[in-house]
C-alpha positions as CSV (number, residue, x, y, z in Angstrom):
1,X,164.6,109.3,108.9
2,X,163.2,112.1,111.0
3,X,163.8,114.6,108.2
4,X,161.6,112.5,105.9
5,X,158.7,112.4,108.4
6,X,159.1,116.1,109.1
7,X,158.8,116.8,105.3
8,X,155.7,114.5,105.2
9,X,154.1,116.0,108.2
10,X,154.5,119.5,106.8
11,X,152.0,118.5,104.1
12,X,149.5,119.0,106.8
13,X,150.3,122.6,107.4
14,X,147.7,125.4,106.9
15,X,149.6,126.9,104.0
16,X,149.4,123.6,102.1
17,X,145.7,123.4,102.7
18,X,145.2,126.9,101.4
19,X,147.1,126.1,98.2
20,X,145.2,122.9,97.6
21,X,141.8,124.4,98.3
22,X,142.5,127.4,96.1
23,X,143.8,125.4,93.1
24,X,141.0,122.9,93.4
25,X,138.4,125.7,93.4
26,X,140.0,127.6,90.5
27,X,141.1,124.8,88.2
28,X,138.7,122.0,88.8
29,X,135.4,122.5,90.7
30,X,134.4,126.0,91.8
31,X,131.1,125.1,93.5
32,X,132.6,121.9,95.0
33,X,135.6,123.9,96.3
34,X,133.3,126.3,98.1
35,X,131.3,123.5,99.7
36,X,134.5,121.7,100.7
37,X,135.8,124.9,102.2
38,X,132.7,125.2,104.4
39,X,133.1,121.6,105.6
40,X,136.8,122.1,106.1
41,X,136.2,125.1,108.3
42,X,133.6,123.2,110.3
43,X,135.9,120.2,110.7
44,X,138.7,122.6,111.9
45,X,136.3,124.1,114.5
46,X,135.3,120.6,115.7
47,X,138.9,119.6,116.0
48,X,139.8,122.7,118.0
49,X,136.8,122.3,120.3
50,X,137.7,118.7,121.1
51,X,141.4,119.4,121.5
52,X,141.0,122.2,124.0
53,X,137.9,120.7,125.6
54,X,139.4,117.3,126.3
55,X,142.9,118.7,126.9
56,X,144.7,115.4,126.5
57,X,148.5,115.9,126.9
58,X,150.9,115.0,124.1
59,X,153.0,111.8,124.4
60,X,156.1,113.8,125.1
61,X,154.5,115.6,128.1
62,X,155.7,113.0,130.5
63,X,158.9,112.3,128.5
64,X,160.4,115.5,127.0
65,X,163.3,113.6,125.5
66,X,160.9,111.5,123.3
67,X,160.9,114.0,120.4
68,X,163.2,116.5,118.9
69,X,162.7,120.3,119.0
70,X,161.8,120.2,115.3
71,X,159.1,117.6,115.8
72,X,157.8,119.4,118.9
73,X,157.4,122.6,116.7
74,X,154.8,120.8,114.6
75,X,152.7,119.9,117.7
76,X,150.6,122.9,118.7
77,X,147.9,122.5,121.4
78,X,146.7,119.3,123.1
79,X,146.8,115.9,121.6
80,X,143.3,114.4,120.9
81,X,142.3,114.4,118.1
82,X,145.1,114.7,115.6
83,X,144.6,117.9,113.6
84,X,147.0,116.7,110.8
85,X,145.1,113.4,110.4
86,X,141.6,115.0,110.6
87,X,142.2,117.9,108.3
88,X,144.1,115.9,105.8
89,X,141.3,113.3,105.6
90,X,138.7,116.1,105.4
91,X,140.6,117.8,102.5
92,X,141.9,114.9,100.4
93,X,139.0,112.5,101.0
94,X,136.6,115.3,100.4
95,X,138.1,116.0,97.0
96,X,138.1,112.3,96.2
97,X,134.4,112.2,97.2
98,X,133.6,115.0,94.8
99,X,135.9,113.9,91.9
100,X,134.9,110.2,92.2
101,X,137.8,108.9,90.2
102,X,139.9,105.8,91.2
103,X,143.2,107.7,90.7
104,X,142.1,110.5,93.1
105,X,141.1,107.9,95.7
106,X,144.5,106.3,95.5
107,X,146.3,109.6,95.8
108,X,144.1,110.7,98.7
109,X,144.6,107.4,100.6
110,X,148.4,107.6,100.2
111,X,148.6,111.2,101.3
112,X,146.3,110.7,104.3
113,X,148.1,107.6,105.4
114,X,151.6,109.1,105.1
115,X,150.6,112.3,107.0
116,X,148.9,110.2,109.7
117,X,151.9,107.8,110.1
118,X,154.2,110.8,110.3
119,X,152.5,112.0,113.5
120,X,153.2,108.6,115.1
121,X,156.7,108.3,113.7
122,X,157.5,111.8,115.2
123,X,156.0,110.7,118.6
124,X,153.7,113.8,118.7
125,X,150.5,111.8,118.9
126,X,149.1,108.6,120.4
127,X,147.5,106.1,117.9
128,X,144.1,106.9,119.4
129,X,144.6,110.6,118.5
130,X,145.2,109.7,114.9
131,X,142.3,107.2,114.7
132,X,139.8,109.7,116.1
133,X,141.1,112.3,113.7
134,X,140.7,110.0,110.7
135,X,137.2,109.1,111.8
136,X,136.1,112.7,112.1
137,X,137.9,113.7,108.9
138,X,136.1,110.8,107.1
139,X,132.7,112.0,108.3
140,X,133.5,115.5,107.2
141,X,134.7,114.3,103.7
142,X,131.4,112.3,103.3
143,X,129.5,115.5,104.0
144,X,131.6,117.5,101.5
145,X,130.8,114.9,98.9
146,X,127.0,114.9,99.4
147,X,125.9,118.3,100.7
148,X,125.6,121.6,98.7
149,X,125.2,124.6,101.0
150,X,122.9,127.5,100.0
151,X,124.7,130.4,98.4
152,X,121.9,132.9,97.8
153,X,119.3,135.0,99.7
154,X,119.4,135.6,103.4
155,X,121.4,132.5,104.1
156,X,124.4,133.9,102.2
157,X,125.0,136.8,104.6
158,X,123.2,135.7,107.8
159,X,125.4,132.7,108.5
160,X,128.7,134.6,108.1
161,X,127.4,137.4,110.3
162,X,126.6,134.9,113.1
163,X,130.1,133.4,112.7
164,X,131.7,136.8,113.0
165,X,129.5,137.8,116.0
166,X,130.7,134.6,117.8
167,X,134.3,135.6,117.0
168,X,133.5,139.0,118.6
169,X,132.5,137.6,121.9
170,X,135.4,135.0,122.2
171,X,136.9,135.5,125.7
172,X,140.5,136.8,125.9
173,X,143.0,134.0,125.9
174,X,140.8,131.8,123.6
175,X,143.1,129.7,121.4
176,X,143.6,131.4,118.1
177,X,142.3,128.3,116.2
178,X,138.7,129.3,117.0
179,X,139.1,132.7,115.3
180,X,140.7,131.1,112.3
181,X,138.0,128.5,112.0
182,X,135.2,131.0,112.3
183,X,136.8,133.3,109.7
184,X,137.3,130.4,107.2
185,X,133.7,129.3,107.8
186,X,132.3,132.9,107.3
187,X,134.4,133.4,104.2
188,X,133.6,130.1,102.4
189,X,129.9,130.4,103.2
190,X,129.7,133.9,101.8
191,X,131.8,133.2,98.8
192,X,130.0,132.7,95.5
193,X,132.2,131.1,92.8
194,X,130.5,132.2,89.6
195,X,133.3,131.4,87.2
196,X,134.3,128.5,85.1
197,X,137.8,126.8,85.3
198,X,140.3,127.5,82.6
199,X,140.1,125.1,79.7
200,X,143.8,125.1,78.5
201,X,147.1,124.4,80.1
202,X,148.4,127.9,79.7
203,X,145.3,129.3,81.4
204,X,145.7,126.9,84.3
205,X,149.3,127.8,84.8
206,X,148.5,131.5,84.7
207,X,145.6,131.2,87.1
208,X,147.6,129.0,89.5
209,X,150.7,131.1,89.6
210,X,149.1,134.6,89.7
211,X,146.2,133.5,91.9
212,X,148.4,132.0,94.5
213,X,150.7,135.1,94.4
214,X,147.7,137.3,95.1
215,X,146.4,135.0,97.9
216,X,149.8,134.8,99.7
217,X,150.3,138.6,99.4
218,X,147.1,139.0,101.3
219,X,147.9,136.1,103.7
220,X,151.3,137.4,104.7
221,X,150.2,141.1,104.5
222,X,147.4,140.5,107.0
223,X,149.8,138.3,109.1
224,X,152.2,141.2,109.4
225,X,149.7,143.1,111.7
226,X,151.0,143.6,115.2
227,X,150.4,140.5,117.4
228,X,148.3,142.5,119.9
229,X,145.8,143.2,117.1
230,X,145.9,140.3,114.7
231,X,145.2,137.6,117.3
232,X,142.1,139.3,118.7
233,X,139.2,136.9,117.9
234,X,137.3,139.2,115.6
235,X,140.4,140.5,113.8
236,X,141.7,136.9,113.3
237,X,138.3,135.8,111.9
238,X,138.2,138.8,109.6
239,X,141.7,138.1,108.3
240,X,140.8,134.6,107.2
241,X,137.3,135.6,105.9
242,X,139.0,138.3,103.7
243,X,141.6,135.7,102.5
244,X,138.8,133.4,101.4
245,X,136.8,136.1,99.6
246,X,140.0,137.3,97.9
247,X,140.6,133.8,96.7
248,X,137.1,133.0,95.5
249,X,135.9,136.3,94.3
250,X,138.7,138.8,93.8
251,X,141.2,136.5,92.0
252,X,138.5,135.4,89.4
253,X,137.5,139.0,88.9
254,X,141.1,140.0,88.2
255,X,141.9,137.0,86.1
256,X,138.5,136.9,84.4
257,X,140.1,136.4,81.0
258,X,141.0,132.9,82.1
259,X,138.2,132.4,84.7
260,X,135.2,133.4,82.6
261,X,132.0,134.4,84.3
262,X,129.4,131.7,84.6
263,X,125.8,131.9,85.9
264,X,125.6,129.6,88.9
265,X,122.8,127.0,88.7
266,X,120.9,128.6,91.6
267,X,120.6,131.8,89.5
268,X,119.4,130.2,86.3
269,X,115.8,131.2,85.5
270,X,113.6,128.4,84.2
271,X,112.3,128.8,80.7
272,X,108.6,129.5,80.4
273,X,106.6,126.5,79.4
274,X,105.3,126.5,75.9
275,X,101.6,125.7,75.4
276,X,101.0,123.7,72.2
277,X,98.3,125.2,70.0
278,X,94.9,123.6,70.1
């Protein structure tokens, strides 16, 4: 049974989140994907701050024989709140909040429940860890469904610059999650998805396959940097910011035949009012 729960819990890995966010942005809702990405990064940072700030030990800290080595490998950092539960709720419930279709709500609920239960079944979290993670993820999902972040003017570049400046001053030894979260936040905030999703199945397949190929070439390419360099706070933040910009702006530029350019609503100029003749 452990192999089943390990497979389920791996649905809460970063690579899965990257795939889902990218496909949702390209194939369904570009503007919504960008807003969800900003919220996802914020939720990731909140989770990391609470984990390392509270520093609650894992259930197996007092009983190492409670879990297998395979299960232990899925449990990075302290225990509270559960990152798998929180980030899964942020992502899947956030998509459901934006899509607003019963089928999406059912799929989101099933995935979130399974991933959350897997953390308990593998004995890598206490029930309270999972409950707090679900609560925080639900709040983040509600924000993703209701808030549209500015994507023009000074806000577009000022916020990412601040995020990267924070990454620059992270003390040595800071957990790498902070650099990752700051990079994702900077990248999604800066990104401006001015394309329309493909309309036919062939276009969706081409964008999905080629787009993910490009994204993971960048992901693994930047991950191949020497550890002494890639885990420096600023470098790590830049790695993830670049990854997001590649996904949201470079991929659509390369695949523009299937992701046609679209003027974002914030850029549409109002028509001049016509004055009826007297």
